[in-house]
C-alpha positions in Angstrom: 9.9 -50.9 24.7 7.5 -49.6 27.7 7.6 -46.3 29.4 9.6 -46.9 32.8 7.1 -46.0 35.9 7.7 -44.8 39.0 5.8 -45.4 42.4 4.6 -42.7 44.4 4.0 -42.9 48.1 0.8 -44.2 47.6 -1.5 -45.1 44.7 -0.6 -47.5 41.9 2.5 -46.9 39.5 2.0 -44.6 37.1 4.1 -43.2 33.7 7.1 -41.4 34.1 6.4 -37.6 32.2 9.3 -37.3 29.5 10.5 -33.9 29.4 11.0 -32.3 25.9 14.7 -32.2 25.2 16.2 -29.1 25.2 16.3 -28.8 21.2 12.6 -28.8 21.3 12.3 -25.8 23.6 15.4 -24.2 21.1 13.5 -24.8 18.4 10.2 -23.2 19.7 12.0 -20.2 20.9 13.5 -20.0 17.9 10.2 -20.0 15.8 9.0 -17.4 18.2 11.9 -14.8 17.5 11.2 -15.1 14.1 7.6 -14.5 14.4 8.1 -11.5 16.4 11.0 -10.2 13.9 9.5 -7.0 12.1 9.7 -7.0 8.5 12.5 -4.5 7.1 10.7 -1.4 5.6 11.8 0.3 2.0 13.5 3.0 4.2 15.8 0.2 5.6 16.1 -1.0 2.3 17.4 1.9 0.7 19.9 3.0 3.6 21.3 -0.8 3.3 21.6 0.2 -0.8 23.3 3.4 0.2 25.7 1.9 2.6 26.9 -1.2 0.2 27.0 1.2 -2.4 29.3 3.6 -0.4 31.5 0.4 1.0 31.9 -0.7 -2.6 33.0 2.1 -4.1 35.7 2.1 -1.3 36.7 -1.1 -2.5 35.7 -3.6 0.2 34.8 -7.0 -0.9 31.0 -7.9 -0.9 31.0 -10.6 2.1 32.9 -7.8 4.0 30.4 -5.3 3.6 27.2 -7.3 4.1 29.4 -8.6 7.4 30.1 -4.6 8.5 26.1 -3.8 7.5 24.7 -6.9 9.2 26.7 -6.1 12.6 25.1 -2.4 12.0 21.6 -3.9 11.9 19.0 -3.6 14.1 16.3 -4.7 12.7 16.5 -9.1 13.5 14.7 -9.8 10.2 16.7 -7.7 8.2 20.0 -8.7 10.2 18.7 -12.6 9.6 18.4 -12.0 5.4 21.6 -10.5 5.4 23.2 -13.2 7.0 21.6 -15.5 5.1 23.1 -13.4 1.6 26.2 -13.9 3.3 26.1 -17.9 3.7 24.8 -17.6 -0.6 28.1 -15.8 -1.4 30.6 -17.4 1.1 29.1 -20.8 -0.9 29.8 -19.3 -4.2 26.8 -18.0 -5.2 25.9 -14.8 -6.6 24.1 -11.4 -5.0 21.5 -11.3 -6.9 20.7 -15.0 -6.2 20.5 -14.4 -3.0 18.4 -11.4 -3.0 16.2 -13.1 -5.3 15.3 -15.9 -2.2 13.7 -13.1 -0.6 10.9 -11.2 -3.3 9.2 -9.5 -0.2 12.2 -7.4 0.4 13.8 -7.0 -2.8 11.3 -7.3 -5.4 11.8 -7.9 -8.9 13.2 -4.6 -10.0 15.8 -4.5 -7.1 17.1 -8.0 -8.0 17.2 -7.3 -11.9 19.2 -4.1 -11.6 21.7 -6.2 -9.2 22.1 -8.7 -11.5 23.2 -5.9 -14.4 25.2 -4.3 -11.9 27.2 -7.7 -11.5 27.4 -8.0 -15.0 28.5 -5.1 -16.0 31.0 -4.7 -13.0 28.9 -1.6 -11.7 27.5 -2.7 -8.5 28.4 0.5 -6.6 26.3 2.9 -8.9 23.4 0.4 -9.5 23.2 -0.2 -5.6 23.4 3.8 -5.4 20.8 4.5 -7.7 18.9 1.7 -6.2 18.8 4.0 -2.7 18.1 7.2 -5.1 14.7 5.5 -6.5 13.7 3.8 -3.4 13.6 6.9 -1.4 11.9 9.3 -3.9 9.4 6.0 -4.5 8.9 6.1 -0.4 8.7 10.3 -0.2 6.1 9.9 -3.3 4.0 7.2 -1.1 3.9 9.1 2.5 2.9 12.3 0.5 0.0 10.8 -1.4 -1.0 8.4 2.5 -0.2 12.0 4.1 -3.3 13.8 1.9 -5.5 10.9 2.8 -4.7 10.7 6.6 -6.5 13.9 7.3 -10.0 13.4 5.8 -10.0 9.9 7.0 -9.8 11.1 10.7 -11.9 13.8 10.0 -14.7 11.8 8.4 -14.1 8.6 11.0 -14.4 10.8 13.9 -17.6 12.1 12.0 -19.4 8.9 11.8 -18.9 8.3 15.6 -20.4 11.4 16.3 -23.5 11.2 14.4 -23.5 7.5 15.4 -23.5 8.4 19.3 -26.3 11.0 18.2 -28.3 8.3 16.2 -28.1 5.7 19.2 -28.1 8.1 22.6 -29.5 11.2 21.9 -32.4 10.9 18.9 -34.1 8.3 21.3 -34.7 10.6 23.9 -36.4 12.9 21.4 -37.8 10.1 20.2 -39.6 9.3 23.3 -40.8 13.0 23.6 -42.3 13.2 20.2 -44.3 9.9 20.9 -45.9 11.7 24.0 -47.3 13.9 21.5 -49.5 11.5 19.8 -49.4 12.9 16.4 -47.6 12.9 13.4 -44.1 13.8 13.4 -42.7 16.4 9.9 -41.4 14.2 7.2 -37.2 14.8 8.0 -37.6 14.2 11.8 -39.7 11.4 11.3 -36.8 10.1 8.5 -34.4 10.8 11.1 -35.9 8.9 13.9 -36.7 6.2 11.5 -32.9 6.0 10.9 -32.4 6.1 14.7 -34.3 3.2 15.3 -33.1 1.0 12.4 -29.4 1.7 13.7 -30.4 0.8 17.6 -31.9 -2.7 16.3 -30.2 -3.5 13.4 -26.9 -2.5 14.0 -25.2 -6.2 13.8 -26.8 -6.3 10.4 -24.6 -3.3 9.2 -22.0 -4.4 10.4 -22.0 -7.9 8.9 -23.0 -5.9 5.4 -19.9 -4.2 5.8 -18.2 -7.1 6.4 -19.5 -8.7 3.6 -18.9 -6.2 1.2 -15.2 -5.6 2.2 -14.4 -9.5 1.6 -15.8 -9.5 -1.5 -14.3 -6.5 -2.5 -10.8 -8.2 -1.1 -11.8 -11.0 -2.9 -12.6 -10.2 -6.3 -9.4 -7.9 -5.9 -7.1 -11.0 -6.0 -8.3 -12.2 -9.4 -7.3 -10.8 -12.8 -10.3 -9.4 -14.2 -11.8 -8.1 -10.7 -8.7 -6.0 -10.0 -8.4 -5.1 -13.4 -11.9 -3.6 -13.3 -11.1 -2.0 -9.9 -8.2 -0.6 -11.4 -10.0 1.0 -14.1 -12.7 2.4 -11.6 -9.6 4.2 -9.7 -8.3 5.6 -12.4 -11.6 7.4 -13.4 -12.6 8.5 -9.8 -13.1 12.2 -9.8 -10.2 13.6 -7.9 -8.1 10.6 -6.4 -7.9 9.0 -9.8 -6.1 12.2 -11.4 -3.8 11.5 -8.6 -3.4 8.0 -9.0 -3.1 8.5 -12.9 0.4 11.0 -12.4 1.4 8.6 -9.8 1.5 5.8 -12.3 2.8 7.6 -14.9 5.7 9.3 -12.6 6.6 5.7 -11.3 6.6 4.3 -15.0 9.0 6.7 -16.0 11.1 6.7 -13.0 11.3 2.8 -13.1 12.2 2.3 -16.7 14.5 5.2 -17.0 16.5 3.9 -14.0 16.2 0.3 -15.3 17.5 1.2 -18.5 20.3 3.7 -16.8 21.6 0.2 -15.3 22.0 -1.3 -18.6 18.6 -4.0 -18.5 17.5 -4.6 -21.8 14.7 -3.2 -22.7 12.1 -6.1 -22.8 13.4 -7.0 -19.4 12.8 -3.8 -18.1 9.3 -3.3 -19.7 8.5 -6.7 -18.3 9.9 -5.7 -14.7 7.7 -2.3 -14.7 4.8 -3.9 -16.1 4.9 -6.2 -12.9 5.7 -3.6 -10.4 3.5 -0.9 -12.0 0.6 -1.8 -9.2 -2.6 -1.0 -11.7 -3.8 -4.0 -14.0 -4.9 -1.6 -16.4 -1.4 0.3 -16.4 0.1 -3.5 -16.6 -2.0 -4.2 -19.8 -1.2 -1.0 -21.5 3.1 -1.3 -20.8 2.6 -5.1 -21.9 1.3 -4.1 -25.1 4.2 -1.4 -25.6 6.4 -4.2 -24.8 4.9 -6.5 -27.4 5.3 -3.8 -29.9 9.0 -3.3 -28.9 9.7 -7.3 -29.4 8.2 -6.5 -33.1 10.8 -4.2 -34.2 7.9 -1.3 -33.4 8.8 1.9 -31.2 6.0 2.0 -27.7 4.6 5.3 -28.4 1.8 4.2 -30.5 0.7 1.0 -28.0 1.0 3.9 -25.5 -1.2 6.2 -27.1 -3.9 3.9 -28.0 -4.0 2.7 -24.1 -5.6 6.1 -23.1 -3.7 6.1 -20.0 -0.5 7.7 -20.4 -0.9 11.6 -21.2 0.4 13.7 -24.4 3.4 14.7 -23.1 4.5 11.5 -21.7 4.0 9.8 -25.4 5.5 13.0 -26.9 8.8 12.5 -24.3 9.3 9.0 -25.2 8.8 9.4 -28.9 12.0 12.0 -29.0 13.8 9.4 -26.6 13.5 6.5 -29.1 14.1 9.2 -31.8 17.6 10.4 -30.6 18.5 7.4 -28.2 18.2 8.8 -25.1 14.4 7.5 -24.1 16.4 6.7 -20.6 17.2 10.5 -19.8 13.7 11.4 -21.3 11.8 9.3 -19.2 13.9 10.5 -16.1 12.9 14.1 -16.7 9.3 13.1 -17.1 9.4 11.6 -13.7 10.8 14.9 -12.5 7.7 16.7 -13.7 5.2 14.0 -12.6 6.8 13.8 -9.2 6.1 17.6 -9.2 2.7 17.3 -10.4 2.0 14.6 -7.7 3.8 17.0 -5.1 0.7 20.2 -6.9 -1.8 17.7 -6.6 -1.3 16.6 -3.2 -1.2 20.2 -1.9 -4.2 20.8 -3.8 -6.0 18.2 -2.7 -5.0 18.5 1.2 -6.2 22.6 0.8 -9.7 21.5 -1.0 -10.7 19.1 1.2 -10.5 20.8 4.6 -13.5 23.1 3.5 -15.1 20.1 1.4 -15.4 18.2 4.9 -16.4 21.0 7.0 -19.7 21.6 4.9 -20.5 17.9 4.7 -20.3 17.7 8.5 -22.4 21.0 9.0 -24.9 19.2 6.4 -25.0 16.5 8.1 -25.3 17.5 11.4 -27.1 20.5 11.0 -29.7 18.2 9.5 -30.2 15.8 12.6 -30.5 19.2 14.4 -32.8 20.6 12.6 -34.7 17.6 12.2 -34.6 17.2 16.3 -36.3 20.9 16.4 -39.0 21.3 13.5 -41.3 19.2 16.5 -40.6 21.9 19.1 -40.7 24.7 16.5 -44.3 23.7 16.0 -45.3 22.5 19.4 -48.1 24.6 19.9 -49.8 23.5 16.9 -48.8 19.7 17.7 -50.3 20.0 21.1 -53.3 22.1 20.1 -54.6 19.2 17.6 
């Protein structure tokens, strides 16, 4: 059917413009709203779990618990997820199935533990354990991130200062040195050459850094590349030991929490491997899982992996002999979390003087290089 036409005061007839319906605008508005929704933080999920556990323990139905928590939720994205969980349960589904539909918020560990709680009728206990687990994991992550924050800021400022000196200050000295018409000291010449390179080829440096970062991200997305990079991270002088202790603490607490919650050990080991965050650690855990499937213990594969310290292997061995693997792992997790705390404090205390010495050497070298020709000005001019 032809579009209707309208006549203006002058000129030929023109087609009428069809305005978008309110439904289209509503859809666009809804889409933009979803784009602006913030992703729930780990702390949000931990609070959700604790509130959920408290309400269930008080005897409230799951659907009513979700309604109350949803009304109190200030994060729009998380509130929408909670409402979807209500719809899932209201239509006869399980809570764990609803959680599994949001893997970016509720990981496999969370879903498996909730499923075990539903089957065992101890959902309130499981949710309470999950809240404790997430709070400890988040605290550990923040401590490590906090330890890296200071050196990162200082080094970033130092790089900017050095770049300013090389691009703005050194060229001024360089023009003065050029008027001498004589050969500069080797150290000064090196600094001047570096300054010239930065001035004329700074875009090449940025492109090179961009290519390097992109290449590393691309490599890290592949299984083989991630395996190689994770192995390198674990072998770094200071940070490698910190990452190893953090990985051990996470392994021990996660596996202990799953086993205490009634998750079968093979399923628990699979979940722990997937959530380890390190391909080398994941390989060792999968080896231990294969050993358990064959009716053997996990101590020998953990020992052969070369990642877990002897203390962890001995504690796991004692747990297997006494049938209290979950308790031994929880003690191991507490010990290594304290080790991580100590390592982070030591690292923070050691990094400050090291960074100061490093900056002193870099800036001192630049200053000395610029003043060397001035110190020997009489000799340069006389020649």
